[in-house]
LUMFI-301872 format. One line per 10 residues: number of its first residue (from 1); their letters; for each residue z negated, x, y of C-alpha. Coordinates in Angstrom, 1 decimal, padded with zeros to 4 digits. Last residue first. Example, Ala and Ser with C-alpha at 12.3 -4.5 7.8 and 13.67 -1.06 7.14 Angstrom:
2
2> sa> -007.1,013.7,-001.1; -007.8,012.3,-004.5
***
This chain:
831
831> kllaahnrly> 001.0,022.0,055.6; -001.0,022.4,052.4; -000.5,018.8,051.2; 003.2,019.2,050.7; 002.6,022.5,048.7; 000.5,020.8,046.1; 001.6,022.9,043.1; 000.2,026.0,044.8; -003.2,024.4,044.8; -003.4,025.0,041.0
821> rgtvssgsaa> -003.1,028.8,041.3; -005.5,028.8,044.3; -008.3,027.4,042.1; -008.1,030.6,040.0; -008.6,032.6,043.2; -007.9,036.4,042.9; -004.2,036.3,044.0; -005.0,034.4,047.2; -002.0,032.5,048.6; -003.4,029.1,047.5
811> ierptgaavi> -006.7,030.0,049.1; -005.0,030.8,052.4; -003.1,027.4,052.3; -006.4,025.6,051.5; -007.9,027.2,054.6; -010.4,030.0,054.2; -012.8,031.5,051.7; -012.0,033.5,048.6; -013.8,034.8,045.5; -017.3,034.1,046.8
801> rggdpgggpg> -019.7,035.4,044.1; -022.0,033.6,041.6; -019.7,033.9,038.6; -019.3,036.3,035.7; -023.0,036.0,034.8; -022.6,032.2,034.5; -019.0,031.0,035.1; -015.9,032.9,036.1; -014.4,034.3,039.3; -016.3,032.6,040.7
791> ldvvydcnai> -016.8,030.7,043.9; -014.1,029.3,046.2; -015.2,028.2,049.7; -012.4,026.0,051.1; -011.7,024.8,054.7; -010.0,021.9,056.4; -009.8,019.8,053.3; -006.8,017.9,052.1; -005.8,020.5,049.5; -009.2,020.3,047.9
781> idpdhdiilm> -009.0,016.5,047.6; -005.6,016.6,045.9; -006.5,019.6,043.7; -009.5,017.7,042.2; -012.2,020.1,041.2; -014.9,018.9,043.5; -018.0,019.9,045.5; -017.5,018.4,048.9; -019.2,019.5,052.1; -018.5,017.3,055.2
771> tsrgatlrdl> -019.8,017.9,058.7; -020.1,015.1,061.2; -018.4,014.9,064.6; -017.2,011.3,064.2; -013.8,012.6,063.0; -015.6,013.8,059.8; -016.6,010.3,059.0; -013.1,008.9,059.5; -011.6,011.8,057.4; -014.0,011.0,054.6
761> vgilvdidra> -012.9,007.4,054.6; -009.2,008.3,054.6; -009.8,010.8,051.8; -011.4,008.1,049.7; -008.5,005.7,050.2; -006.0,008.2,049.0; -008.3,009.2,046.2; -008.2,005.5,045.1; -004.4,005.8,044.8; -004.8,008.9,042.6
751> hlgtspedlv> -007.1,006.9,040.3; -010.8,007.6,040.8; -013.5,007.7,038.1; -015.2,010.8,039.5; -013.3,012.1,042.6; -016.5,012.2,044.6; -017.7,015.2,042.5; -020.9,015.9,044.5; -020.6,014.9,048.1; -022.8,016.5,050.8
741> yltgahprsl> -022.7,014.9,054.2; -024.2,016.7,057.1; -024.7,014.3,060.0; -024.6,015.5,063.6; -022.5,012.5,064.7; -022.8,009.7,062.1; -023.3,006.6,064.2; -023.5,003.6,061.8; -020.9,001.3,060.3; -018.9,003.9,058.3
731> egalrmrqae> -022.1,005.3,056.8; -022.9,002.1,054.9; -019.6,002.4,053.1; -020.5,005.9,051.9; -023.2,004.7,049.5; -020.9,002.1,048.1; -018.2,004.8,047.7; -020.5,007.0,045.6; -021.6,004.1,043.4; -018.0,003.1,042.8
721> ggslnptpeg> -017.1,006.7,041.8; -020.0,006.9,039.3; -019.1,003.6,037.8; -021.0,000.4,038.6; -023.1,-001.3,035.9; -026.3,-000.3,037.7; -025.1,-002.4,040.6; -025.5,-005.7,038.9; -022.8,-008.3,039.9; -023.7,-010.8,042.6
711> lklyglgvac> -021.5,-009.9,045.5; -018.5,-009.5,043.2; -016.6,-006.2,043.4; -012.8,-006.4,044.2; -013.2,-005.3,047.8; -014.6,-001.9,046.8; -011.8,000.2,048.2; -013.7,002.2,050.8; -012.4,000.1,053.6; -013.2,-003.1,051.7
701> lmgfgralvp> -016.9,-002.1,051.7; -016.7,-001.4,055.5; -015.1,-004.7,056.1; -017.9,-006.5,054.2; -020.4,-005.0,056.6; -018.3,-005.7,059.7; -017.6,-009.3,058.8; -021.2,-009.8,057.8; -022.6,-008.6,061.1; -019.9,-010.2,063.2
691> ddafftraed> -020.2,-013.7,061.6; -016.9,-015.6,062.1; -015.1,-013.8,059.3; -017.8,-014.9,056.8; -015.3,-016.5,054.3; -012.6,-013.8,054.9; -015.0,-010.9,054.2; -016.6,-012.9,051.4; -013.3,-013.2,049.6; -012.6,-009.5,049.8
681> ismalvdais> -016.2,-008.7,048.7; -015.6,-010.9,045.6; -017.3,-014.3,045.6; -019.7,-015.4,042.8; -022.7,-014.6,045.0; -021.3,-017.0,047.7; -020.8,-019.8,045.2; -024.5,-019.4,044.1; -025.7,-019.8,047.7; -023.8,-023.1,047.8
671> rnqyrvelte> -020.4,-023.5,049.6; -019.4,-026.4,051.9; -019.5,-024.2,055.1; -023.1,-023.4,054.2; -024.4,-025.9,051.7; -027.9,-026.6,050.4; -027.7,-028.6,047.2; -028.0,-025.4,045.2; -031.6,-025.0,046.3; -032.6,-028.4,044.8
661> anfrrggchp> -030.8,-027.7,041.5; -032.7,-024.4,040.9; -031.1,-021.0,041.5; -029.6,-018.2,039.4; -026.1,-019.8,038.9; -025.8,-018.9,035.3; -025.7,-022.5,034.2; -029.0,-023.2,035.9; -031.0,-024.5,032.8; -028.8,-023.2,030.0
651> crirqeplyq> -029.0,-019.6,031.3; -025.9,-017.9,030.3; -026.5,-016.0,027.1; -027.5,-012.4,026.3; -027.8,-011.9,022.6; -029.8,-008.9,021.2; -027.8,-007.5,018.3; -028.8,-008.9,014.8; -031.9,-007.7,012.9; -034.3,-009.9,014.9
641> mdlameglgr> -032.0,-012.1,017.2; -034.2,-011.5,020.3; -032.5,-013.7,022.9; -031.9,-012.3,026.4; -031.4,-014.9,029.2; -028.9,-015.2,031.9; -028.6,-016.2,035.6; -031.1,-013.5,036.6; -033.2,-015.7,038.9; -036.3,-015.9,036.8
631> caecrggavn> -034.2,-017.1,033.8; -036.3,-020.3,033.3; -037.7,-020.1,036.8; -034.4,-020.8,038.5; -034.7,-019.5,042.0; -035.8,-021.4,045.1; -039.5,-021.1,044.9; -040.3,-017.8,043.1; -038.8,-014.8,044.6; -036.1,-012.4,043.3
621> fsfraanwgc> -033.3,-014.9,043.4; -033.7,-015.1,047.1; -032.5,-018.3,048.8; -035.9,-019.9,049.4; -037.0,-016.6,051.0; -034.8,-017.3,054.0; -037.0,-020.2,055.1; -037.2,-023.8,053.8; -038.9,-026.5,055.8; -037.0,-029.3,054.0
611> sqametaafl> -035.3,-030.4,057.3; -034.5,-026.8,058.2; -032.9,-026.2,054.8; -030.8,-029.4,055.2; -029.6,-028.6,058.7; -028.5,-025.0,057.9; -030.5,-022.1,059.4; -032.0,-021.1,056.0; -028.4,-020.7,054.6; -027.5,-018.4,057.5
601> qrirdylgty> -030.7,-016.4,057.1; -030.0,-016.0,053.4; -026.5,-014.5,054.2; -028.1,-012.1,056.7; -030.6,-010.8,054.1; -027.7,-010.6,051.5; -026.0,-008.0,053.7; -028.7,-005.4,052.9; -026.2,-003.2,051.2; -028.1,-003.1,048.0
591> taptsranrg> -028.8,-006.9,048.1; -025.1,-007.9,048.3; -023.8,-005.2,046.1; -026.4,-006.3,043.5; -029.8,-005.1,042.4; -031.6,-007.7,040.2; -029.8,-006.3,037.1; -031.9,-003.1,037.3; -032.7,000.1,039.1; -030.2,000.0,041.9
581> ipsadvmllr> -027.6,002.7,042.4; -026.4,004.9,039.4; -025.9,008.6,040.1; -022.5,009.7,041.2; -023.6,011.8,044.2; -024.0,011.4,047.9; -026.6,013.6,049.7; -027.1,012.7,053.3; -028.5,015.1,055.9; -029.6,014.4,059.4
571> rlastgelra> -029.5,015.6,063.0; -027.4,018.8,062.7; -026.0,020.8,065.6; -029.0,023.0,065.8; -028.6,023.8,062.1; -026.3,026.8,062.8; -028.3,029.4,060.8; -030.3,029.5,057.6; -031.8,032.7,056.2; -033.7,034.0,053.2
561> vhkplakgal> -033.2,031.3,050.7; -034.9,031.7,047.3; -038.4,030.9,048.7; -037.2,027.5,050.1; -037.2,027.5,053.9; -040.5,026.7,055.7; -040.9,023.2,057.2; -039.8,021.7,060.5; -038.5,018.6,058.9; -034.9,019.3,059.9
551> carvapvlsd> -035.3,022.9,058.6; -036.8,021.8,055.3; -033.9,019.4,054.8; -031.4,022.1,055.7; -032.9,024.5,053.1; -033.2,021.8,050.5; -029.5,021.0,050.8; -028.3,024.6,051.1; -030.1,025.9,048.0; -030.1,023.6,045.0
541> vvlatkgags> -027.3,021.3,046.0; -025.0,023.7,047.8; -025.4,027.2,046.3; -026.8,026.3,042.8; -024.4,023.4,042.5; -021.4,025.6,043.2; -022.6,028.6,041.2; -019.5,029.5,039.1; -020.9,027.5,036.1; -017.8,025.3,035.8
531> vgtvatmrnl> -014.9,026.9,037.5; -014.8,027.2,041.3; -014.7,025.0,044.4; -016.7,024.1,047.5; -014.5,021.9,049.7; -015.0,021.8,053.4; -014.3,019.0,055.9; -015.0,020.0,059.5; -017.7,019.2,062.1; -019.4,022.6,061.4
521> pfaaslhhln> -017.5,025.3,059.4; -019.3,026.4,056.2; -020.6,030.0,055.8; -021.9,031.8,052.7; -024.3,034.5,051.8; -025.2,035.5,048.2; -028.1,037.9,047.5; -027.6,037.3,043.7; -026.4,033.8,042.8; -026.4,033.5,039.0
511> hlrvdgirlf> -029.6,031.4,038.9; -031.0,031.6,042.5; -031.2,034.3,045.0; -029.6,033.2,048.3; -029.3,036.0,050.9; -028.0,033.9,053.8; -026.9,030.4,054.6; -024.6,029.8,057.5; -023.5,026.6,059.2; -020.5,027.6,061.3
501> asaetsvprk> -019.1,027.0,064.7; -021.6,029.3,066.4; -020.0,032.3,064.7; -016.7,031.7,066.5; -013.6,031.8,064.3; -012.8,028.1,064.9; -011.4,026.0,062.1; -008.3,023.9,062.9; -008.4,020.2,061.9; -006.3,019.0,059.1
491> kravvsrrga> -004.1,015.9,059.4; -004.5,014.0,056.2; -002.0,014.4,053.4; -001.1,011.2,051.4; -001.6,011.6,047.7; 001.8,011.5,045.9; 004.4,009.0,044.9; 007.8,009.4,043.3; 006.4,012.4,041.5; 007.1,011.1,038.1
481> lyagtlsdvr> 003.5,010.9,037.0; 002.4,009.6,040.4; 005.0,006.7,040.2; 004.1,006.1,036.5; 000.5,005.5,037.5; 001.6,002.8,039.9; 003.9,001.3,037.3; 006.5,-001.3,038.5; 009.3,001.4,038.7; 009.0,002.3,035.1
471> daiakppgaa> 010.3,005.8,034.3; 006.9,007.5,034.4; 005.5,004.9,031.9; 008.4,005.7,029.5; 007.8,009.4,029.9; 004.0,008.9,029.1; 004.8,007.1,025.9; 004.3,003.3,026.0; 002.3,000.6,027.7; 002.7,-001.0,031.1
461> vvrgggrgag> 000.9,-003.5,033.4; -001.6,-004.7,030.8; -003.8,-007.2,032.6; -007.5,-007.1,033.7; -006.7,-006.6,037.4; -006.6,-008.8,040.5; -009.8,-010.5,039.5; -011.5,-007.1,039.7; -008.9,-004.4,040.6; -005.1,-004.4,041.0
451> pgmeivydah> -002.1,-004.2,038.7; -004.0,-003.5,036.6; -004.3,-001.7,033.3; -001.9,001.1,032.2; -001.9,001.9,028.5; -000.5,005.3,027.7; 000.6,006.8,024.3; 001.0,010.2,022.9; -001.2,011.7,025.6; -000.2,015.1,027.2
441> riiqlnhdvv> 001.0,013.6,030.5; -002.2,011.4,030.8; -004.4,014.5,030.4; -002.6,016.4,033.2; -002.5,013.3,035.3; -006.3,013.2,035.3; -007.3,009.5,035.8; -009.1,009.1,032.5; -010.2,006.6,029.8; -009.4,008.2,026.5
431> vlsnggavmr> -008.8,006.4,023.2; -008.7,008.9,020.3; -007.9,008.1,016.7; -009.0,010.4,013.9; -007.1,012.1,011.0; -008.2,015.7,011.6; -005.0,016.2,013.7; -006.4,013.7,016.2; -009.6,015.7,016.6; -007.6,018.9,016.9
421> rmirilgdvn> -005.5,017.3,019.7; -008.8,016.3,021.5; -009.9,020.0,021.3; -006.5,021.2,022.6; -006.6,018.7,025.5; -010.1,019.9,026.5; -009.0,023.5,026.5; -006.1,022.7,028.8; -008.5,020.8,031.1; -010.5,024.1,031.5
411> vphlgvsped> -008.2,025.7,034.1; -008.1,022.4,036.0; -011.8,022.7,036.6; -013.8,020.2,034.7; -016.7,018.3,036.2; -015.6,014.9,034.8; -012.5,015.5,032.5; -014.1,013.5,029.7; -013.7,010.3,031.8; -014.9,007.8,029.1
401> lvyligttrg> -014.0,009.0,025.6; -013.7,006.4,022.8; -013.4,008.1,019.4; -012.1,005.9,016.6; -013.1,007.5,013.3; -010.8,008.0,010.2; -011.7,011.6,009.7; -014.8,013.6,010.5; -015.0,017.4,011.0; -018.2,017.0,013.0
391> aamqtleirq> -017.4,019.9,015.2; -015.2,017.8,017.4; -018.0,015.3,018.0; -020.5,018.0,018.7; -018.0,019.6,021.0; -017.7,016.3,023.0; -021.5,016.0,023.3; -021.6,019.5,024.8; -018.8,018.6,027.1; -020.6,015.5,028.4
381> regtsltaga> -023.9,017.4,029.0; -022.0,020.0,031.0; -020.2,017.3,033.0; -023.5,015.5,033.8; -025.0,018.8,035.0; -027.5,020.7,032.8; -031.1,021.3,033.9; -032.6,018.7,031.5; -031.1,020.6,028.5; -033.2,023.7,029.3
371> rdptlygvgl> -031.1,026.9,029.0; -032.4,028.9,026.0; -029.0,028.9,024.2; -027.3,030.4,027.3; -024.5,028.7,029.2; -021.6,030.9,030.3; -019.5,029.6,027.4; -019.3,026.3,029.3; -015.5,026.4,030.0; -014.2,023.8,027.5
361> evlpaitrhl> -012.7,026.6,025.3; -016.0,028.5,025.4; -017.8,025.4,024.1; -015.0,024.8,021.5; -015.5,028.4,020.1; -019.3,028.5,019.9; -019.7,026.2,016.9; -017.0,027.9,014.9; -018.2,031.4,015.8; -021.8,030.5,014.6
351> ekilkgaitr> -020.4,029.0,011.4; -018.5,032.3,010.8; -021.8,034.1,011.4; -023.6,032.0,008.9; -020.9,032.5,006.2; -020.7,036.2,006.9; -024.4,036.6,006.5; -024.2,035.3,002.9; -021.2,037.5,002.0; -022.7,040.5,003.9
341> meepltrllr> -026.0,040.5,002.0; -024.9,042.6,-001.1; -023.4,045.3,001.2; -026.6,045.9,003.1; -026.4,044.8,006.7; -025.0,047.0,009.5; -021.4,045.7,009.6; -022.5,042.0,009.8; -024.9,042.8,012.7; -022.0,044.2,014.7
331> napqelrelp> -020.2,040.9,014.3; -023.2,039.0,015.5; -023.7,041.4,018.4; -020.1,040.6,019.6; -020.2,036.8,018.9; -023.1,036.1,021.2; -021.3,036.9,024.3; -019.5,033.6,024.8; -022.8,031.8,024.3; -024.4,033.6,027.2
321> maaweainkg> -027.4,035.8,026.1; -031.0,034.5,026.7; -031.3,033.1,023.1; -030.6,036.6,021.7; -033.3,038.1,023.8; -035.7,035.4,022.8; -034.9,036.0,019.2; -035.9,039.7,019.3; -033.3,042.4,019.8; -032.6,045.6,017.7
311> glttgfaepr> -029.7,044.1,015.8; -032.0,041.3,014.7; -035.7,041.8,015.4; -038.8,040.2,014.0; -042.2,041.0,015.6; -041.2,038.6,018.5; -042.1,035.5,016.4; -045.7,036.7,016.2; -046.1,036.2,019.9; -045.7,032.4,019.5
301> lrsgscvecp> -042.6,030.9,021.1; -041.7,028.9,024.2; -039.8,031.9,025.7; -041.2,031.2,029.2; -043.3,034.3,029.5; -044.9,033.4,026.1; -048.6,033.8,027.3; -048.1,033.4,031.0; -046.2,030.1,030.7; -043.6,029.9,033.4
291> rislfkkmra> -044.8,028.0,036.5; -044.7,024.3,037.4; -046.8,022.8,040.2; -047.0,019.1,039.5; -047.1,016.0,041.7; -043.3,015.5,041.7; -043.3,015.6,037.9; -045.2,012.3,037.7; -042.1,010.0,037.5; -040.1,012.3,035.3
281> yrtqhkdgal> -043.1,012.9,033.0; -043.7,009.2,032.4; -041.2,008.7,029.6; -042.2,012.1,028.1; -042.1,010.6,024.5; -045.7,011.4,023.7; -047.0,010.7,027.2; -050.6,010.2,026.2; -052.0,013.0,028.4; -049.3,012.6,031.1
271> arrvvevand> -050.8,009.5,032.8; -054.3,010.9,032.3; -053.4,014.2,034.1; -051.8,012.3,037.0; -054.8,010.0,037.5; -057.0,013.1,037.4; -055.5,014.5,040.6; -055.8,011.4,042.8; -059.2,010.5,041.5; -059.7,008.1,038.6
261> yaftipfedg> -062.0,005.1,039.3; -062.5,003.0,036.2; -062.0,-000.8,036.6; -064.3,-003.8,036.0; -062.7,-007.2,036.6; -064.4,-009.9,038.6; -063.0,-013.5,038.9; -061.6,-015.7,041.7; -059.8,-018.9,041.1; -057.1,-020.2,043.5
251> ttrnhfilpr> -055.1,-021.6,040.5; -051.7,-020.0,041.3; -052.8,-017.2,043.6; -055.4,-016.0,041.1; -057.8,-013.8,043.2; -059.3,-010.6,041.9; -062.8,-009.3,042.6; -063.3,-005.7,041.7; -066.0,-004.2,039.6; -066.7,-000.4,039.5
241> rvrkghlvis> -066.6,002.2,036.7; -067.0,005.9,037.5; -064.9,008.9,037.0; -066.1,011.7,039.3; -064.3,012.4,042.6; -061.9,015.4,042.8; -059.1,014.4,045.2; -060.3,011.2,046.8; -064.0,011.9,046.5; -063.5,015.4,047.8
231> kekdslekfp> -061.5,014.1,050.7; -064.4,011.7,051.6; -066.9,014.6,051.4; -064.7,016.8,053.5; -064.6,014.1,056.2; -061.4,012.1,056.7; -059.1,013.1,059.6; -056.3,014.6,057.4; -056.2,011.3,055.4; -055.5,009.2,058.4
221> vdlrvglqaa> -058.3,006.7,059.0; -058.0,003.0,058.0; -059.3,003.3,054.4; -062.6,005.0,055.0; -064.1,006.5,051.7; -067.6,005.4,050.8; -067.4,004.9,047.0; -066.6,001.2,047.4; -063.7,002.1,049.6; -062.4,004.4,046.9
211> lrvtygrgaa> -062.5,001.4,044.5; -060.3,-000.6,046.9; -057.7,002.3,047.0; -057.8,002.4,043.2; -056.1,-001.0,043.2; -052.8,000.7,043.6; -053.1,002.2,040.2; -049.5,001.9,038.9; -049.3,005.6,038.2; -046.8,006.2,041.0
201> rwsavagqkl> -049.0,004.3,043.5; -052.1,006.3,042.6; -050.1,009.5,042.7; -048.8,008.8,046.3; -052.3,008.9,047.8; -051.4,008.3,051.5; -050.4,004.7,050.7; -050.8,003.0,054.1; -054.2,001.7,053.2; -055.2,005.3,052.3
191> tknpdpvvls> -054.2,006.3,055.8; -051.1,008.3,056.5; -050.9,011.5,058.5; -051.8,013.4,055.4; -048.3,012.9,054.1; -047.7,014.4,050.6; -051.1,013.4,049.2; -050.6,014.0,045.5; -048.5,017.0,046.4; -051.3,019.0,048.2
181> sdveareglg> -053.6,018.5,045.2; -051.1,020.2,042.9; -051.5,019.0,039.3; -050.8,021.9,036.9; -047.7,022.3,034.7; -047.4,025.3,032.4; -044.0,026.3,031.2; -042.2,027.5,028.0; -042.4,024.0,026.5; -043.5,025.2,023.0
171> gcapcagaps> -047.0,023.9,023.1; -047.8,025.7,026.4; -050.7,027.9,025.2; -050.2,027.7,021.4; -046.6,029.0,021.7; -044.5,027.1,019.2; -043.5,028.8,016.0; -045.5,027.3,013.1; -046.4,024.2,015.1; -042.7,023.4,015.2
161> nfsftealpl> -040.6,022.5,018.2; -040.7,026.1,019.5; -038.9,027.2,016.3; -038.9,030.8,015.2; -041.5,030.5,012.5; -039.7,027.3,011.4; -036.9,029.5,010.1; -039.3,030.9,007.5; -041.0,034.3,007.8; -040.9,035.9,004.3
151> afiegcvpcv> -044.5,035.9,003.0; -046.4,039.1,002.9; -046.8,042.1,000.4; -048.2,045.3,001.8; -046.7,048.4,000.0; -047.6,050.7,002.9; -044.2,052.2,003.8; -041.6,050.1,002.0; -043.4,046.9,003.0; -042.7,044.2,000.4
141> credaiarls> -041.4,040.9,001.7; -041.7,037.4,000.2; -039.3,034.4,-000.3; -038.5,035.8,-003.8; -034.8,035.3,-003.4; -034.7,036.2,000.3; -036.9,039.2,-000.2; -034.7,040.4,-003.1; -031.5,040.0,-001.0; -033.0,042.5,001.5
131> ppvphgnpcr> -033.8,042.7,005.2; -035.6,045.8,006.6; -039.4,045.9,006.8; -040.7,047.6,009.9; -044.3,048.7,009.7; -047.0,047.0,011.9; -049.8,046.8,009.4; -049.4,043.1,008.8; -045.7,043.9,007.9; -043.1,043.6,010.6
121> htgfrsfmlr> -039.7,041.9,010.0; -036.1,043.2,010.4; -034.0,040.1,010.5; -031.4,039.0,008.0; -033.0,035.9,006.4; -035.4,034.5,009.0; -033.6,035.9,012.0; -030.3,034.4,010.7; -031.9,031.1,010.0; -033.4,030.9,013.5
111> llnyietmtg> -030.1,031.9,015.1; -028.3,029.1,013.1; -030.8,026.6,014.3; -030.4,027.9,017.9; -026.7,027.2,017.7; -027.5,023.6,016.8; -025.5,022.4,019.9; -028.4,020.4,021.4; -031.0,022.9,020.0; -029.4,025.9,021.6
101> vtsrrgpvpp> -028.5,024.2,024.9; -032.2,023.3,025.1; -034.2,020.2,024.4; -037.9,020.2,024.6; -038.1,018.7,028.1; -036.1,015.7,027.1; -032.3,015.4,027.3; -030.6,013.5,030.2; -028.5,010.6,028.8; -024.7,011.0,028.8
91> rqrlalappl> -023.0,009.7,032.0; -019.3,009.1,031.5; -019.9,008.0,027.9; -018.6,009.7,024.8; -018.3,006.9,022.3; -018.1,006.5,018.5; -016.1,003.8,016.7; -015.7,002.7,013.0; -012.0,001.9,012.6; -010.3,-001.3,013.9
81> fdirrvapre> -007.5,-002.6,011.6; -007.5,-006.1,013.2; -009.3,-007.4,016.3; -009.7,-011.1,016.8; -010.7,-013.8,019.4; -012.3,-011.4,021.8; -015.4,-011.7,024.0; -017.3,-008.6,022.8; -020.2,-008.8,020.4; -023.4,-007.5,022.1
71> iqrikrrtfa> -024.2,-003.8,021.4; -027.0,-002.9,019.1; -030.2,-001.0,019.8; -031.3,000.2,016.4; -034.6,-000.5,014.7; -033.7,-004.1,013.7; -030.5,-002.8,012.2; -032.5,-000.7,009.6; -034.4,-003.8,008.3; -031.1,-005.8,008.1
61> slgelyrrsg> -029.6,-003.1,006.0; -026.6,-001.1,007.3; -023.0,-002.1,006.8; -023.2,-004.4,009.9; -023.8,-001.2,011.9; -020.1,-000.1,011.4; -018.8,-003.5,012.5; -020.9,-003.3,015.7; -019.7,000.3,016.4; -016.1,-000.8,016.3
51> eaylvgmals> -016.7,-004.1,018.3; -018.5,-002.4,021.2; -016.3,000.7,021.1; -013.0,-001.2,021.2; -014.0,-004.2,023.4; -016.5,-003.3,026.2; -015.9,000.5,026.0; -012.1,000.8,025.9; -011.0,-002.5,027.2; -013.8,-003.1,029.7
41> skgsgsvgai> -013.6,000.6,030.6; -010.0,000.2,031.7; -010.4,-003.2,033.4; -008.7,-002.6,036.8; -011.9,-001.7,038.6; -010.7,001.7,039.7; -006.9,001.9,039.5; -005.2,002.3,036.2; -005.1,004.5,033.1; -005.9,004.2,029.4
31> avlqhlpisl> -004.8,007.3,027.4; -004.1,007.2,023.7; -004.2,010.3,021.6; -002.8,009.3,018.2; -004.2,008.5,014.7; -003.9,004.7,015.4; -001.5,003.2,017.9; -002.8,000.4,020.1; -001.6,-003.2,019.8; -001.9,-005.8,022.6
21> sinqlnhtsa> -003.3,-009.2,023.5; -005.0,-009.9,026.9; -007.2,-012.9,027.8; -007.3,-011.7,031.5; -009.8,-008.8,031.1; -012.3,-009.1,034.0; -015.5,-008.8,031.9; -014.5,-009.3,028.2; -011.5,-011.6,027.9; -009.7,-010.2,024.8
11> hdivlrdpqk> -007.0,-012.5,023.3; -005.9,-010.7,020.1; -006.3,-007.0,019.8; -004.3,-005.2,017.1; -005.0,-001.7,015.7; -001.9,000.3,014.8; -000.8,002.5,011.9; -001.9,000.3,009.1; -001.9,002.1,005.7; 001.0,001.3,003.4
1> m> 000.0,000.0,000.0
***
C-alpha cells in the first residue's frame, strides 16, 4: 500500500482562519508566510501542532494524561494523515537556576562520563591513578604507588545536581544569595503606608504594615526619618504573633485573625525556603545580593571532584571552554589513552562531536557548558532546542517551527537551513513559520496566508514551490521573493563628527567585552549588529541601558562601566523588547493602552447609565457589579475534564460577552460595551472618530500596523513583534524629545511589508529629536539606519570588539565586517 505523501486539512476555523481547506506535502520543508496577523501561527501551531500532539497523547493511559497539560482540540472538521507533532516555539521557557548549557544539551553528561571512565583519579593518599580498563570493569581503582584500593568515581561524582557531587555550601548552584536590607526598602522617601517595604508586597504580606504599627512603628513617616529602633523592627524585628481585625465587605462582619510578623529581611528568606521549584525565586531575586560561592568558586561542585583530571584539566576547566573548542582536547585525549581503552573512548568522543556540530553550525559554538541557562537569550534557547530535535534522529515526526531565525545573523541562517534539511532527510516533515526570505527560497513548498491581517486574513493566498509563488502577481511574499517589491528606503540623516553629538560609553568590562569603548550618535537611528555572541546585548542591554538609567537617576554607574558621556541631551530611556505584555487574559489592547478608561467614561455618560446611577466601574470586566459573575468577566470558562484536555468554553450565561444583561442594555451610538470590545482597532478608529482622545490613540495603533487586533483579545497571546509595536504606539502620541529608545530585535515576527511600517514609525520617533538604538540582524532595517556599530568578528571569545563603525554604506564597504557582506545586496537602501 502506498504511503500518503500529503496531509489534508478540511474546513479549519481556529482563531481567524476562514474555514480553509488545503493539503500540505509530507517529508518536505514547508514554509508558511504572510503579513503579521494573517493566520500563519493559527494554521501551524493552532491546528497542525495542536491536533498532532493531541493525537499522540491519546495513545497514553488516562492516568498519565491527567498529569500532562494538553492542548485544546482545534476548530477543524477533519485532518487526515497527520503525523505526531513536536513544536519549537518562538519564546521557549526560561530554564531554572540549575540548568546550564551543558545540561540542556547533554554535553555535560558526556563530560561526566568521560571523567569517570577515562580521568586520572587521586587515591586517598593523593597519588595519581591513571585510567585502565580493569578499573572500569571492577568499578574500583588500585593505586600503583601505595596500593590503596578505592571505588571508581561515578558520573554522579561530577554532577552538581546530585548530592554526591554538589558543593555542600551552595547546594550546586554556584552562587550564594543573601538578602540585602538596602534592597527590601528601595525608596526610603516613602512611608510604610505608601509601600516603602517592597519585600512585604512581593511576598503577599501587605497586612504586615498593620502588624508593624502594633509593634510601635509609625506608618506615616518616611522610612529614612524613622528612629533607629523603628528601622530595626522593620528590618530585623523578632517573629511575634499578633491579632488583626478583618472586615468582610459582603456581610459586614468583623473577625480577628492572628498573623505572624516577619521583618522585611526574614520574609524573603521564608519565601525562598520552601521554593522547591524556584517559582518564587524570580519574584524575590531583586532583594538578593548574589555572589559566587566562596567554597566552589562558582563551579557548583564538591572539592573532591577536582581531584580527577582529563588531559591535565579538571571538569570545571573543561566546562569553561567554548563548545567549538572542546573537540581539540577531546581528540588529543584519545591519542593519550591506553590502546585497549581507545575504542570505548572513541564512541563517547564521537558522540560529543555529533552533539556539538549543530550548535556550532547555528552560531552558538561560543557558549560554554557552564553557562547558566537562565542567562541565554531567546534566540540562543531556541537554537539549543532545535539542535536537541535534530539530534533525536527521529523519523515520521511533524516538526512545527515558529520563527527559528529569531536572533540569527544572516551568516548563520545557512547553517539553520542545513539542519532543517537533515531533519527532512531523516524522514520527518517540517512546517516553518518564518519571514526570512532566505529560508522561504530554500523551502520545498510555500503557503502564503492573507491577504491582510485579522479578519482580513485567514485565507490561503497562494501555495506551491517558491518559484511558483514568486511568479504570482497576486502574492505579496512573491513580490519580495522576485524583487518586484523591496523595503522602502528612509531618508537618512547625516552624522556629525563633533564629539558632543555622540553618546559615549567607555572601558566596559563584562562577559566578552574587555575595556571596550563605543560611541552612538545622538538624535539618530543606530543599528548595533554582529553575529550571535558578539557582545551586542552585553554592550547595549547589560551596560549602556543600566548606565544611562543610573545617570538619569543621579546614581553611580555600574561597576563594569568606567565612563559615560553625552547624557546631558537625554531626558528618559525606554527599553522595548519582544517580551509578552500583560500578565493574563484580563489584559487586552484596550486596557493595556489605557483607552478603555475613556471608553468606559463614554458609556457611563449615557442617559441610561446616568439614570441608573452607574459610573465607569460598571463597564469594567475586572470589577464586580457590571461584569458576568459566572465567568468573572472573562467571557469563557475552563472545565476540568480529568484525563482529557482542559476545555475552554464560551460562558453560557453571558454568551462570551463578559457582562451581565443589565449592563449590556446600555448603548453608546447603538453599540453595547461588548460590541465595542469585539471591534478591531481599525473599526474602533472609525467608530470613535468624533472623540479626539480615542481617535488619536487608535490612530497610533493603526500607524504601527496593529489595526487588525481586536480591542478585547488577550495581550499575552500577541507575538513578540506585535508586543513591541504596541509599546511603540504609545510613544507616537507623546513628546519624545530627549528619549533614548533601545529596541531588541524589533524585526521579530515581521513580514517585509510590516518592516516598511516599522521603519516609518522609527523614523517619526527619531525625527522628534530622540535617539534610537536597534539590536537586529535584518539587513533591511540595518540599511535604513543612519549609523551602524558592528561587533565581532565572531562570538564568545572571538567577539567583544568593534569591527566597524560608520554609515551603512561604509559598513558594506568594510572588508572585515561579516554584516557588511549582506548589506551589499541592499544597494538601493544604502544611498
